[in-house]
N, C-alpha and C positions, 0 to 999 in steps of 0.2 A: 504494500500500500504506500502510495506517495503522499506525503503530507509535509507541511511546514508550519513553523511558529516564528513570530518575531517578538522582540523585546526592546525596550529602550524608550526614553522620553524625548520630547521635541528639543529641549535644551539640555539634556543630559550628556554624559561623555560620548555616547555612541548609540547606534542602532545595531542590533544583532539579528541574525536569522539562522535557523537550523532547518535543513532540508533532509528528510529521511525517505529512503526508498529508491534513490537513484541507482540504476544498474552500475556495476563496476565496469571500468574501462572507458567511460564516456570522457572524451577530451573536452576540457573546460578552459576557455580563454578569459583571463582577467580583463584584458583590454576590451573584449566584447561587452562584458558587464559594465565597465566604466563608461563605454560609449552610450549604453542605455541610460545610465545614471545622468550623464550630461544632457541627453535629450529631455529628461524630465525637468531639468532646471531652467530651460529656456522658455521663452514665450512672452509676447507683449502683454503687459498687465501684471507681471509678477512683481513681488515686493522686494524690498531692499535686502532681505536675508539672502536672496540668491547671489548677491554680490559678496557675501561672506563665505558661504559654503562652496566647496569644490569637491564633490563627492567622489570617493575612491573606495573600492572594496578591498578588503584583506581577507583571504581565505585561511582560516585557522585550523581546519581539520577536514578529513575526508578526501583529501587530494594529495596525490604523490606523483611527481614528475608530470604534472599537468593532466592527470587522469583520475577519475573517481575510483575509490577503493571499495565501495559498497558500504562503508561506514557513513554516518550522518555527515553532511557537508555543513561546516560552520562558517558564516559570513559576518564580517564586521565593517561598519561604515562609521567613521569618526564624524562627530559634530564639531566643526571648527568654531562654532559660536559658544561652545561650552566654557572656555576660559573666561569669557566676559560674564557669563551668568554665574559661574562659580564665585567670582569676585563680588558680584551683587548679593549672592546668598551670604557670603562671609561678612559683608558689611551690613546685613540686615535690611537691604533695600527692596527685597522682594516681599512686600507685605501681602497678607492673604487677600484674595479676591472674593468679596461677598456679594457682588452684583452679577448674577449670571446673564449671559448673552442669549437672547431669543434666537432660536435656530441652531444653536450649538449644543453639544452634549453637556454643557455646564450644569444646568439645573437637574436634568434627569440623572446624571452621574452622581451629583451630590445626594439626591434622594436614594439612589440605589445603594451607595456605599456608606451612607451616614456621614458625609464629609461636610465641614463648614468652610472649606476653601476650594473655590472653583479651579484654582491653579493646579490642584492635584488631578483634576479631570482633564483639563485642556492639554496638559503636558503629554498625556497618552493618546487622547482623542485627536490630537493635531494631525493634519495631513502629512506632516514630516515623516510619519511612520511609513508612508507609501514608498519612500526611497528604498526601504528594505524589501518591499514587495517587487519593485522594479528589478532589484538585484536578483531576487529569486526567479522572477520571470525570465531574466536574461540567461539564467542557467538552463532552465527547461527549454528555452527557445533553441539552445544549442542541441538539445536532444531532438526536438522536432525538426531542426534543420537536417539532421541525418536522414529524415524521411521525406525531405523536400517540402515540408510544410512551412509557408512563409506568412508572416503576420505584419500588418501595417494599419495605419489609421489616418483620419483627416477630420478637421472641424468643419461642420456644415452650418452652424449658426452660433452667434453670440448676441445675447440680448435680443433686440427686435430685428437684427440683421440676419437674413437667411441667404446662404450661398446658392448659386446655381451650379449644381454638381454635374459636370459633363458625363456623358455615357461613354466611359472609357474603361479598359481593363483595370483591375485593382492596382497592378504594379505602376501603371501610368498615373493614376490618381495619387498614389503615395509619392511618386517622383515629383509631382507638382506641389504636394503639400510640404514635403520635407524642408525646402529652403525658406518657406514662409514662417515668420515669427508668430503666426497664428495657426500654423498647420492647416491653412485653408487653400484648396486648389483653385479657387476663384479669386483672381487678383483684384477685380473690381469690388467684390464683396469684402475682401480683406481690408481694403482701404476704408470702407464704411464701418467695418468692425473696429478699426483703429480709432476712428472718430467717436464711436459709441463708448469705447473704453475711456478715452480722454474726457468725454462728457461726464461719465460716472465718477472718474477720479476727481474732477473739478467739483462735483457735487458731494464729495465725501461718501460715495456709494460704491456698490459692487455689481457685477454682472455674471450671470450664468450662461449656459448655452448647451449645445448638443454636439456630440462627436460620434463617428462611425468607425468601428474596428472590423477589419476584414481579414480572413485567413484563406489562402489558396493552398491547393494540394492536400486538403483534409480528406483522409480516406473515408469511404462509406462504412457505416456500421459502428461508429462510436456512440456510446450511450445505449439506452434501451427503453423500450416501451412497457416493459413488464412490471415495473414498480416506479412510483412517483419520484423517489429520490435518486433514481438512476437516469432519468430523462436528461439528455444533454442540454436542451434549451433551459430547463429549470436550473441546472447547475451553473450555466453561463449567467443567467439573470442574477442568481444569488451572489456570484463572484463579483459582478459589476456593481450591484447594489451595496456591497460591502465597502466600496470606495467612499471616503468622506464626501458628502454633498451630492452624491448621485442618488436621484429620487425616481428615476424611471428608466426602463429598458425595453427595447423591442427587438425581435428577431426578424430580419427582413423589414419591409415596409408595413409592419403589422397594423399600425393605427390607420394608415391609408387603406389597407386591405379591409379593415372593419367597416368601411363606408361603401364597399363595392359588393357586387354579386359574386357568388362562388365561381361562375364561369369566367369571371374576369380576374380571378385571384389564383386559382390552383394551376400548378405548372404541368401542362399536358406532357404525356410521354409519347415518344416516337421511336420507331425501330432504329437501332444502332447498327451500322454496317459491321462493327466489330463484335456484335452479339449483345443481347440484352436490349435495354432501352436507354434513351437519352432525353434530356430536357433542353428546350430552347429559351426558357426563361428561368428566373431564380427568385420568384416572389416569396418563396418559403424561407429564403435566407440560408439555405443549406441544411435545414433541419426539418424532418417530417416525422411526426409521431415520437418525438424525443430522440431520434436517431439521425446522425449525419447521413446525407444522401449522396455525397460525392461532389456536390456543387460547392462553390466558394461560400464560406461562412460569412454572414453579414449581421453584425450586432450594433445597435445604436443606443446610446445612453444620454440621458438628460441630467445636467448638473445645475443645481439651484445656485442663485447668487450667494456668495460667501457671507457668513453671519457676522464677521468682524468688519465693521464699517467705521469710517472716520466720523460720520454723522451719528450721534448717539441714538439708541433705541430705548423705548420705555421698558423698565424692568423694576425690580424690588431689591432693596438692600436687606439681605437676609439676616443681618446682625441687628438692625433696628426695626425691621418690618415695615419700613416706610418706602414710598415710591422713590425711584432713583433712575438715573440714566446710565447706560453702559459706558464703560471706559474703553477706549480704543486699544486693541492689542494688535501689534504689527501683523499685517496680513497682505495678501494679494488683492488687487482690484478685480482681476479675472484670472482664473487658473484652468480654463477649459483646455488649452493646448497641452498643459502638463497632465491633466486628467486623462487625456487620450493615450498618453504613454503608459500610465498606470493601467488603463483599460487593456492595452495590448498585453501587458504582463499578466493580468488576471485571465484573459482569454487563453494565453499560452499555457498557464497553469492548468486550467480545466481540460484543455486538449491533451496535455502531457499525461494527466491523470487517466483520462479515458484510453489513451494509446497504451499505456502500461497495463491497464486492467485487461485490455483485449489481447495484446501481443507480447507483453513484457516478460523478462526473465531476470535472473540475478546478474547476468553479464550482458554487456551491450551486444555481443555477438548473437545472443539469443533473441534479440528484438527483430522479429521478422514480420512483415506485413503481407497479408494475403494479396496476391496479384489479382 
């Protein structure tokens, strides 16, 4: 069974991750992981912390001469901002936060764990934790790469601005998105997105948006229809919804499909000269009945505006019980481009899980996919 855990706080010494269940003999490149970490850090609308952090992964166990050993793989990512916060802790400058921010985990976490300081919640609930997930995703992407599974993403809306996504193969969409600081393949829409982010920043506000993750080369037969918790689409949705601020997920154009008739939605089958059947459309997004069908996987996620805004929101001082306004905590104006990279990592994780469930072994040589 493939699984992972992360640990660490937003401003603590480091983030850590443990991956268990990787087959022995898988070649792992630290440079590839660092490249994915760098992709997560860029994007128009990111906050000033991205000028401090320069994420780099250190592999502490489970790797010998660049290949996995079958033991748990241990990853560490240093928080470069930690020395600044340690000095503030030692000087007593980090006072307890008694006014929870609406839309954040602050108040729910305080209620759950009986805490009187929201700082203890926000340190772990912070999206900084997703750096560890991107590192984990970069590891399993190298496993999927051995099977010619490729994953990419693009941003299709920010705030009220929607991009016109051209009808191009996934690889061409990714190529257009990658050089954009908004990861948007529509240059004209990207310019309007920049303006929307600038307006939000000037108003002391934040913006959300949507992004699409696609995977090509996904073999048919991943997941299962026989039990609810084995359905591939359900697992993908859960993985993406676990990303901070993600509040909605669709497989393929699901919400648009809901407004159409069935004959306009379902992907007809035609004889395949090579045998079996083939599809000419992919409105199912690569998953039917909880099982991958061999078409490209298409998953779209919606990110809400971030809850840390310069303009205060109405809240309550839990120490006095009186009305209060939130105090600004350093954050991004818009993090949709970064969230798309985290989305890629989580999709990679679910696909790697499903691949190893179906074809995996204890050694990479035993990983064989049905032709």
